C-alpha positions as CSV (number, residue, x, y, z in Angstrom):
1,X,19.3,35.3,51.4
2,X,15.6,36.1,51.4
3,X,15.0,34.0,48.3
4,X,16.8,31.0,49.8
5,X,14.7,31.2,53.0
6,X,11.6,31.3,50.8
7,X,12.6,28.2,48.9
8,X,13.4,26.4,52.1
9,X,10.0,27.4,53.5
10,X,8.2,26.2,50.4
11,X,10.0,22.8,50.5
12,X,9.3,22.3,54.2
13,X,5.6,23.1,53.5
14,X,5.3,20.8,50.6
15,X,7.2,17.9,52.1
16,X,6.2,18.1,55.7
17,X,4.6,15.1,57.5
18,X,1.3,16.8,58.1
19,X,-1.9,14.9,57.1
20,X,-2.8,17.7,54.7
21,X,0.5,17.3,52.8
22,X,0.1,13.5,52.6
23,X,-3.5,14.0,51.4
24,X,-2.3,16.5,48.8
25,X,0.4,14.1,47.5
26,X,-2.0,11.2,47.3
27,X,-4.6,13.3,45.5
28,X,-2.1,14.6,43.0
29,X,-0.8,11.1,42.2
30,X,-4.3,9.8,41.9
31,X,-5.2,12.7,39.6
32,X,-2.2,12.0,37.3
33,X,-3.0,8.3,37.2
34,X,-6.7,8.9,36.4
35,X,-5.8,11.4,33.7
36,X,-3.3,9.0,32.1
37,X,-5.8,6.1,32.1
38,X,-8.6,8.3,30.6
39,X,-6.3,9.8,28.0
40,X,-4.9,6.4,27.0
41,X,-8.4,5.0,26.6
42,X,-9.5,8.0,24.6
43,X,-6.6,7.9,22.2
44,X,-7.1,4.1,21.7
45,X,-10.8,4.7,21.1
46,X,-10.0,7.4,18.5
47,X,-7.6,5.1,16.7
48,X,-10.1,2.3,16.7
49,X,-12.9,4.5,15.4
50,X,-10.6,5.9,12.7
51,X,-9.8,2.4,11.5
52,X,-13.5,1.3,11.6
53,X,-14.5,4.4,9.5
54,X,-11.7,3.7,6.9
55,X,-12.8,0.0,6.7
56,X,-16.5,1.0,6.4
57,X,-15.8,3.5,3.6
58,X,-13.8,0.9,1.7
59,X,-16.6,-1.7,2.0
60,X,-19.4,0.8,1.3
61,X,-17.5,2.0,-1.8
62,X,-17.2,-1.6,-3.1
63,X,-20.9,-2.2,-2.4
64,X,-21.9,1.0,-4.3
65,X,-19.7,-0.1,-7.2
66,X,-21.3,-3.6,-7.4
67,X,-24.8,-2.1,-7.2
68,X,-24.0,0.3,-10.0
69,X,-22.6,-2.5,-12.2
70,X,-25.7,-4.6,-11.5
71,X,-27.9,-1.7,-12.6
72,X,-25.9,-1.4,-15.8
73,X,-26.3,-5.1,-16.5
74,X,-22.6,-5.7,-16.1
75,X,-23.1,-8.1,-13.2
76,X,-26.0,-10.2,-11.9
77,X,-27.7,-9.8,-8.6
78,X,-25.8,-12.8,-7.1
79,X,-22.6,-10.6,-7.2
80,X,-24.1,-8.6,-4.4
81,X,-24.1,-11.5,-2.0
82,X,-20.3,-11.6,-1.5
83,X,-19.9,-7.9,-0.8
84,X,-22.9,-7.9,1.5
85,X,-21.3,-10.8,3.5
86,X,-18.1,-8.8,3.9
87,X,-19.8,-5.5,4.8
88,X,-22.7,-6.8,6.9
89,X,-20.8,-6.0,10.2
90,X,-20.6,-2.3,9.2
91,X,-24.0,-2.0,7.5
92,X,-26.8,-0.2,9.5
93,X,-29.8,-2.5,10.2
94,X,-32.1,-0.7,7.8
95,X,-29.8,-1.1,4.8
96,X,-29.2,-4.7,5.6
97,X,-33.0,-5.2,5.9
98,X,-33.5,-3.5,2.6
99,X,-31.0,-5.9,0.9
100,X,-32.9,-8.9,2.2
101,X,-36.2,-7.4,0.9
102,X,-34.6,-6.8,-2.5
103,X,-33.4,-10.4,-3.0
104,X,-37.1,-11.5,-2.5
105,X,-38.3,-9.2,-5.3
106,X,-38.4,-9.5,-9.1
107,X,-38.3,-7.3,-12.2
108,X,-38.6,-3.5,-12.2
109,X,-39.5,-3.3,-8.6
110,X,-36.2,-4.9,-7.7
111,X,-34.3,-2.5,-9.9
112,X,-36.0,0.5,-8.3
113,X,-35.2,-0.6,-4.8
114,X,-31.5,-1.2,-5.9
115,X,-31.4,2.4,-7.0
116,X,-32.6,3.5,-3.6
117,X,-30.1,1.3,-1.8
118,X,-27.3,2.7,-3.9
119,X,-28.2,6.3,-3.0
120,X,-28.4,5.3,0.7
121,X,-25.0,3.7,0.6
122,X,-23.5,6.8,-1.1
123,X,-25.0,8.9,1.7
124,X,-23.4,6.7,4.3
125,X,-20.0,7.1,2.5
126,X,-20.3,10.9,2.6
127,X,-21.3,10.9,6.2
128,X,-18.3,8.7,7.1
129,X,-16.0,11.0,5.1
130,X,-17.1,13.9,7.4
131,X,-15.6,12.1,10.4
132,X,-12.1,12.0,8.8
133,X,-9.9,15.0,9.7
134,X,-6.5,13.8,8.6
135,X,-4.4,16.0,6.2
136,X,-4.8,13.6,3.3
137,X,-8.6,13.4,3.1
138,X,-9.9,16.6,4.8
139,X,-10.4,19.8,3.0
140,X,-11.0,23.0,5.0
141,X,-13.5,25.5,3.6
142,X,-11.4,28.3,5.0
143,X,-13.8,29.5,7.7
144,X,-12.3,30.4,11.1
145,X,-15.0,28.4,13.0
146,X,-14.3,25.3,11.0
147,X,-10.6,25.6,11.6
148,X,-11.2,26.0,15.4
149,X,-13.5,23.0,15.4
150,X,-11.1,20.7,13.5
151,X,-8.2,21.9,15.6
152,X,-10.1,21.0,18.8
153,X,-11.1,17.6,17.4
154,X,-7.7,16.7,16.2
155,X,-5.4,18.4,18.8
156,X,-7.1,19.4,22.0
157,X,-9.8,16.9,22.6
158,X,-7.3,14.3,23.8
159,X,-6.2,16.8,26.5
160,X,-9.4,18.3,27.7
161,X,-11.8,15.3,27.6
162,X,-9.6,13.2,30.1
163,X,-9.3,16.3,32.3
164,X,-13.0,16.6,32.7
165,X,-13.4,12.9,33.4
166,X,-10.6,13.1,36.0
167,X,-12.1,16.0,37.8
168,X,-15.5,14.4,38.0
169,X,-14.2,11.1,39.2
170,X,-12.1,12.8,41.9
171,X,-15.2,14.7,43.1
172,X,-17.1,11.4,43.2
173,X,-14.4,9.8,45.4
174,X,-14.2,12.8,47.8
175,X,-17.9,13.1,48.0
176,X,-18.3,9.4,48.8
177,X,-15.5,9.5,51.4
178,X,-16.8,12.6,53.2
179,X,-20.5,11.7,53.2
180,X,-19.9,8.1,54.2
181,X,-17.8,9.3,57.1
182,X,-20.5,11.7,58.2
183,X,-23.2,9.0,57.9
184,X,-21.2,6.7,60.2
185,X,-20.8,9.3,63.0
186,X,-24.3,10.7,62.7
187,X,-27.0,9.3,65.0
188,X,-30.0,11.4,64.0
189,X,-32.1,9.5,61.5
190,X,-33.2,12.6,59.5
191,X,-29.6,13.7,59.2
192,X,-28.6,10.2,58.1
193,X,-31.4,10.1,55.5
194,X,-30.3,13.5,54.2
195,X,-26.7,12.4,53.8
196,X,-27.6,9.1,52.2
197,X,-30.0,10.8,49.7
198,X,-27.4,13.5,49.0
199,X,-24.7,10.8,48.4
200,X,-26.9,8.8,46.0
201,X,-28.4,11.7,44.2
202,X,-24.9,13.5,44.1
203,X,-23.3,10.4,42.5
204,X,-26.1,10.2,40.0
205,X,-25.9,13.9,39.2
206,X,-22.1,13.7,38.5
207,X,-22.6,10.7,36.3
208,X,-25.2,12.5,34.2
209,X,-23.0,15.6,34.1
210,X,-20.1,13.4,32.8
211,X,-22.4,11.9,30.2
212,X,-23.6,15.3,29.0
213,X,-20.1,16.7,28.8
214,X,-19.1,13.7,26.7
215,X,-22.0,14.5,24.3
216,X,-20.9,18.2,24.1
217,X,-17.1,17.7,23.9
218,X,-16.6,14.3,22.3
219,X,-19.7,13.2,20.3
220,X,-20.9,16.7,19.4
221,X,-24.6,15.6,19.5
222,X,-25.6,18.3,21.9
223,X,-27.9,20.9,20.2
224,X,-26.5,24.3,20.9
225,X,-29.7,26.3,21.4
226,X,-30.4,28.9,24.1
227,X,-33.1,26.8,25.7
228,X,-30.8,23.7,25.9
229,X,-27.9,25.7,27.4
230,X,-30.3,27.4,29.9
231,X,-31.7,24.1,31.1
232,X,-28.3,22.6,31.3
233,X,-27.1,25.5,33.5
234,X,-30.2,25.2,35.7
235,X,-29.5,21.4,35.9
236,X,-26.1,22.2,37.4
237,X,-27.1,25.1,39.7
238,X,-30.4,24.1,41.2
239,X,-29.4,20.7,42.8
240,X,-26.3,22.4,44.3
241,X,-28.3,25.3,45.7
242,X,-31.0,22.9,47.1
243,X,-28.3,20.8,48.7
244,X,-26.9,23.8,50.5
245,X,-30.4,24.5,51.8
246,X,-30.0,21.4,53.9
247,X,-33.5,20.0,54.5
248,X,-33.7,16.3,55.0
249,X,-35.9,15.6,51.9
250,X,-33.7,17.6,49.4
251,X,-32.1,14.4,48.1
252,X,-35.5,13.2,46.8
253,X,-36.2,16.5,45.1
254,X,-32.8,16.4,43.5
255,X,-33.6,12.9,42.2
256,X,-36.8,14.2,40.6
257,X,-34.9,17.1,39.0
258,X,-32.1,14.9,37.6
259,X,-34.6,12.4,36.1
260,X,-36.5,15.4,34.7
261,X,-33.4,16.7,33.0
262,X,-32.5,13.3,31.6
263,X,-35.9,13.1,29.9
264,X,-35.5,16.7,28.6
265,X,-31.9,16.1,27.3
266,X,-32.9,12.8,25.6
267,X,-35.9,14.4,24.0
268,X,-34.6,17.9,23.0
269,X,-30.9,18.4,23.7
270,X,-29.2,15.2,22.2
271,X,-29.4,14.6,18.5
272,X,-30.3,11.1,17.4
273,X,-27.3,9.1,16.3
274,X,-26.5,9.1,12.6
275,X,-25.8,5.7,11.1
276,X,-22.1,6.8,10.5
277,X,-21.9,7.8,14.2
278,X,-23.2,4.3,15.2
279,X,-20.4,2.7,13.1
280,X,-17.7,4.9,14.6
281,X,-18.9,4.6,18.2
282,X,-19.6,0.9,18.2
């Protein structure tokens, strides 16, 4: 009898006509919809990147083979033109530029540059192979950390990455709704300035946070040093603490802190893109 009453109470609470219940239902539906959209996009992006990597490896391997045959006098330099035409979409700019410089050269100098180009193409092939984690091509070294990393990249990332994006976008929506509502009903100009600056700096803060989380979780270009993690934690905590302080000029200070962190992250925290990453992410 007690359990039946408890069930009835829970049902009445969840499906009552109170504004809070309606808000909760709308928020839940919106969260599920956002998560589904982000997850679908991420999975499609992963499939597209995988196909691009496979195609690039295929074309790079053909290019390396042609260069090798040219160096062994089995083909002439004109044979390089066709494979370059097919692979130019996937070739990094510096390798394509090197090809155009080679065709302008003659003699031993041309042969030396072809050897350099061949080694660079081989390096790109190996870099692209590192992005493949399927059971056919990937070989685990046996370390626990490598197993965890591969499991996360192949199984968990499609679950956690959309979750973070969903949470951040929900916070952006609620922050905008609450602050705009307060701006409309507030008459004091200092309070309005405070709310507007907090709204703009808060949205900017959340977008930067979303970007950094993508670098950490998805692209893996965040350098895991103590200093970088310390600065990242300060970037999260300080603007929130200052906002709770409540002075009208805090939004401006938050802007300065956010721009300062963007400069630090771009300079010290985020690794420069490898050529293989540019192919996969493009």
